Structure formats: C-alpha cells, structure tokens
VOSESE-274254 format. One record per residue: residue in three letters; y, x, z of N, C-alpha, C in turn. Coordinates in steps of 0.2 Angstrom, whole numbers, padded with zeros to 4 digits, always signed. Layout:
ALAYXZYXZYXZ/...
***
This chain:
MET+0435+0008+0169+0430+0002+0170+0421+0005+0170/LYS+0420+0011+0167+0413+0012+0166+0412+0015+0173/LYS+0415+0019+0176+0415+0024+0181+0413+0019+0187/GLU+0418+0012+0188+0417+0008+0191+0410+0004+0191/LYS+0410+0002+0186+0402-0001+0186+0397+0003+0187/ILE+0396+0010+0187+0391+0015+0187+0391+0016+0196/LEU+0396+0016+0198+0398+0017+0206+0395+0010+0209/PHE+0398+0005+0208+0396-0001+0210+0387-0003+0210/TRP+0385-0002+0204+0379-0004+0203+0373+0002+0206/THR+0375+0008+0206+0372+0014+0210+0371+0012+0218/ALA+0378+0009+0221+0378+0009+0227+0374+0002+0229/THR+0374-0003+0226+0370-0009+0225+0364-0010+0225/THR+0361-0004+0220+0354-0004+0219+0351+0000+0227/LEU+0354+0006+0229+0352+0008+0234+0351+0003+0240/ILE+0357-0001+0241+0356-0008+0246+0351-0011+0245/ALA+0349-0013+0239+0343-0017+0237+0337-0015+0238/LEU+0337-0008+0238+0330-0004+0239+0328-0002+0246/PHE+0335-0001+0250+0335-0002+0258+0333-0007+0262/GLU+0337-0012+0258+0336-0018+0262+0333-0025+0260/GLY+0331-0023+0252+0326-0029+0251+0319-0027+0248/VAL+0319-0022+0246+0312-0019+0243+0308-0015+0249/MET+0312-0011+0251+0307-0009+0258+0306-0013+0263/PRO+0310-0017+0265+0308-0022+0270+0302-0026+0267/ALA+0304-0030+0262+0299-0034+0260+0291-0029+0258/LEU+0290-0025+0257+0285-0021+0256+0280-0019+0263/THR+0286-0017+0268+0283-0014+0273+0285-0018+0281/SER+0286-0025+0280+0288-0028+0285+0281-0031+0289/GLN+0277-0031+0286+0271-0033+0291+0266-0028+0292/THR+0268-0019+0291+0264-0015+0294+0264-0015+0302/GLU+0261-0012+0304+0259-0011+0313+0267-0007+0314/LEU+0268-0003+0310+0274+0003+0313+0281-0003+0313/ALA+0281-0006+0308+0287-0011+0307+0289-0015+0313/LYS+0281-0019+0315+0280-0023+0321+0282-0019+0327/GLU+0280-0013+0327+0282-0009+0333+0288-0008+0334/GLY+0292-0005+0329+0299-0004+0329+0303-0010+0332/ILE+0301-0017+0330+0306-0022+0332+0303-0023+0340/ARG+0297-0022+0340+0294-0023+0349+0299-0019+0352/HIS+0298-0011+0350+0302-0006+0354+0309-0008+0355/LEU+0313-0011+0351+0320-0011+0351+0321-0020+0356/GLY+0316-0022+0358+0315-0028+0364+0316-0034+0359/TYR+0314-0034+0354+0316-0041+0349+0308-0043+0348/PRO+0308-0051+0349+0302-0054+0347+0299-0051+0340/GLU+0293-0054+0339+0291-0052+0332+0294-0056+0327/TYR+0294-0063+0327+0297-0068+0324+0304-0066+0321/PHE+0308-0061+0326+0314-0060+0324+0314-0054+0317/GLY+0309-0050+0316+0308-0046+0312+0306-0050+0306/ASN+0303-0054+0306+0301-0058+0300+0309-0062+0297/VAL+0311-0065+0302+0317-0069+0299+0322-0063+0297/LEU+0322-0058+0300+0327-0053+0298+0325-0052+0291/VAL+0320-0051+0288+0318-0048+0282+0318-0054+0277/VAL+0317-0061+0278+0319-0065+0274+0326-0065+0273/PHE+0329-0065+0278+0338-0065+0276+0341-0058+0273/LYS+0336-0052+0273+0339-0047+0270+0338-0049+0262/ILE+0332-0050+0260+0330-0052+0253+0334-0057+0251/LEU+0336-0062+0253+0340-0065+0253+0348-0064+0249/GLY+0350-0058+0254+0356-0056+0255+0355-0052+0248/VAL+0351-0047+0248+0351-0043+0241+0350-0047+0235/LEU+0347-0053+0235+0348-0057+0229+0354-0059+0228/ILE+0358-0061+0233+0364-0064+0231+0369-0058+0229/LEU+0368-0052+0230+0372-0046+0229+0371-0043+0222/VAL+0365-0045+0220+0362-0042+0212+0363-0047+0207/ILE+0363-0054+0210+0364-0059+0202+0369-0061+0202/PRO+0373-0060+0196+0382-0060+0195+0382-0066+0196/GLN+0378-0072+0193+0380-0078+0193+0382-0082+0201/VAL+0379-0078+0205+0382-0080+0213+0388-0080+0213/PRO+0389-0086+0217+0398-0087+0218+0401-0082+0223/LYS+0406-0080+0221+0410-0073+0227+0409-0075+0233/ARG+0410-0082+0235+0412-0084+0242+0405-0082+0245/LEU+0397-0084+0241+0391-0082+0244+0391-0075+0245/LYS+0393-0070+0240+0394-0063+0239+0397-0060+0247/GLU+0402-0063+0247+0406-0061+0253+0402-0063+0260/TRP+0399-0067+0261+0395-0069+0265+0389-0064+0265/ALA+0387-0063+0262+0381-0057+0260+0384-0050+0262/TYR+0388-0049+0260+0392-0042+0262+0393-0042+0271/ALA+0395-0047+0273+0397-0047+0282+0390-0048+0285/GLY+0386-0052+0282+0379-0051+0284+0376-0045+0285/PHE+0376-0041+0279+0373-0034+0280+0378-0031+0284/THR+0384-0031+0285+0389-0026+0288+0387-0027+0296/PHE+0385-0035+0298+0384-0036+0306+0376-0033+0306/ASN+0373-0033+0302+0366-0030+0302+0364-0023+0304/PHE+0370-0018+0301+0370-0011+0301+0374-0009+0307/LEU+0378-0014+0310+0382-0011+0316+0378-0013+0322/PHE+0373-0020+0321+0368-0021+0326+0362-0017+0329/ALA+0360-0014+0321+0355-0010+0321+0357-0004+0324/ALA+0363-0001+0323+0366+0005+0327+0367+0004+0334/ILE+0369-0001+0337+0371-0003+0343+0364-0003+0346/SER+0358-0006+0344+0351-0008+0347+0348+0000+0348/HIS+0348+0003+0342+0345+0008+0343+0349+0013+0349/GLY+0355+0013+0349+0360+0017+0353+0358+0015+0361/ALA+0357+0009+0361+0356+0006+0369+0348+0007+0371/VAL+0344+0007+0366+0337+0008+0367+0336+0015+0367/ASP+0337+0020+0364+0335+0026+0362+0340+0032+0365/GLY+0345+0029+0366+0352+0034+0368+0354+0035+0360/VAL+0359+0039+0360+0361+0043+0353+0358+0047+0349/ASN+0356+0046+0344+0353+0051+0340+0353+0049+0333/GLY+0347+0052+0329+0348+0052+0321+0347+0042+0320/GLN+0344+0039+0323+0342+0033+0320+0349+0028+0323/THR+0353+0031+0327+0358+0028+0329+0363+0027+0323/PHE+0363+0033+0320+0369+0035+0315+0367+0033+0307/PHE+0359+0032+0308+0359+0029+0300+0360+0024+0298/PRO+0361+0018+0301+0364+0011+0299+0373+0013+0296/PHE+0375+0018+0301+0382+0019+0297+0381+0021+0289/VAL+0376+0027+0289+0376+0029+0283+0375+0024+0277/VAL+0370+0018+0277+0370+0013+0274+0374+0010+0274/LEU+0378+0008+0279+0385+0004+0280+0390+0007+0275/GLY+0391+0014+0275+0395+0018+0269+0394+0016+0262/ILE+0387+0015+0261+0385+0015+0255+0386+0006+0252/LEU+0384+0003+0257+0387-0005+0255+0395-0005+0256/ALA+0399-0002+0260+0406-0003+0257+0408+0001+0250/VAL+0405+0005+0249+0406+0008+0241+0404+0001+0237/SER+0398-0003+0238+0398-0007+0233+0402-0014+0234/TYR+0406-0014+0239+0410-0020+0240+0415-0019+0238/VAL+0419-0012+0238+0424-0010+0235+0425-0010+0228/TYR+0420-0008+0226+0418-0008+0217+0417-0014+0215/TYR+0414-0019+0219+0413-0027+0218+0419-0030+0215/HIS+0424-0028+0221+0431-0032+0220+0436-0028+0214/LYS+0434-0021+0213+0439-0018+0209+0435-0021+0201/LEU+0430-0023+0201+0427-0024+0194+0428-0032+0193/ASN+0430-0036+0200+0431-0042+0199+0440-0043+0196/ALA+0444-0038+0200+0450-0037+0199+0453-0036+0191/SER+0447-0031+0188+0449-0030+0181+0448-0036+0176/LYS+0443-0040+0179+0440-0046+0174+0448-0050+0174/ASN+0451-0051+0179+0458-0055+0181+0463-0055+0176/
***
C-alpha cells in the first residue's frame, strides 16, 4: 500500500506541476501567447485551457472530490495531451514537441492506475 501511495502521489504531483502550477505562472507571458498563436489557436483558447487545467489539477489532488469527477479530469487531461501532440505534429512536423505530450500522458497513466489501485484497496 505504501508503494502505491508513493507512486500515485509522485505522478499526480508531477501532473499538478506540469498542468497546474506552470501554466498558472506562465500563461500570460509573451512566449506562451506566441505558442498558442503559432499553433493557430486564438489567444482566448489559451486562457480557457489554463483555467480548465487548474480546475483539473485541483480535482485530482483534493481527496474529497467525487470519483466520477476525477474520471472526467483524467479524461480531459488525456484529450489535452493527445490533441497537443496532434497540433504540434500538424504545424511543426514530427519532432520532440510532438512526443513530449506522450511522456506526460504516461505520467498521467501512472497516476490513474495507482488512483484505482488505492481505491480498490479501500473497498
């Protein structure tokens, strides 16, 4: 049980840093705005994305949040990473930026699997 908790919280903390803290701190920088424009999205899309990322992270890290809502957050992040990879691949061709979302998706998968293992052991 201890190993499962460590793996869950390590993976979930990494997701929280990548998808909650970093976007919250950097979303209004010119570099972030240019990144959104470069991919062909309007600026407001970046703002909306940051709001949903922060909400998703809060849903994942607050234990009292209902399980169904956590499932939606995991699904939302999965779609986010898949579409980020597709966007980078379509605009810039296949390169490191195309595959980085898959790395973060792998970390999210670890969080998801161990979230369910911890909940299964509670029942």
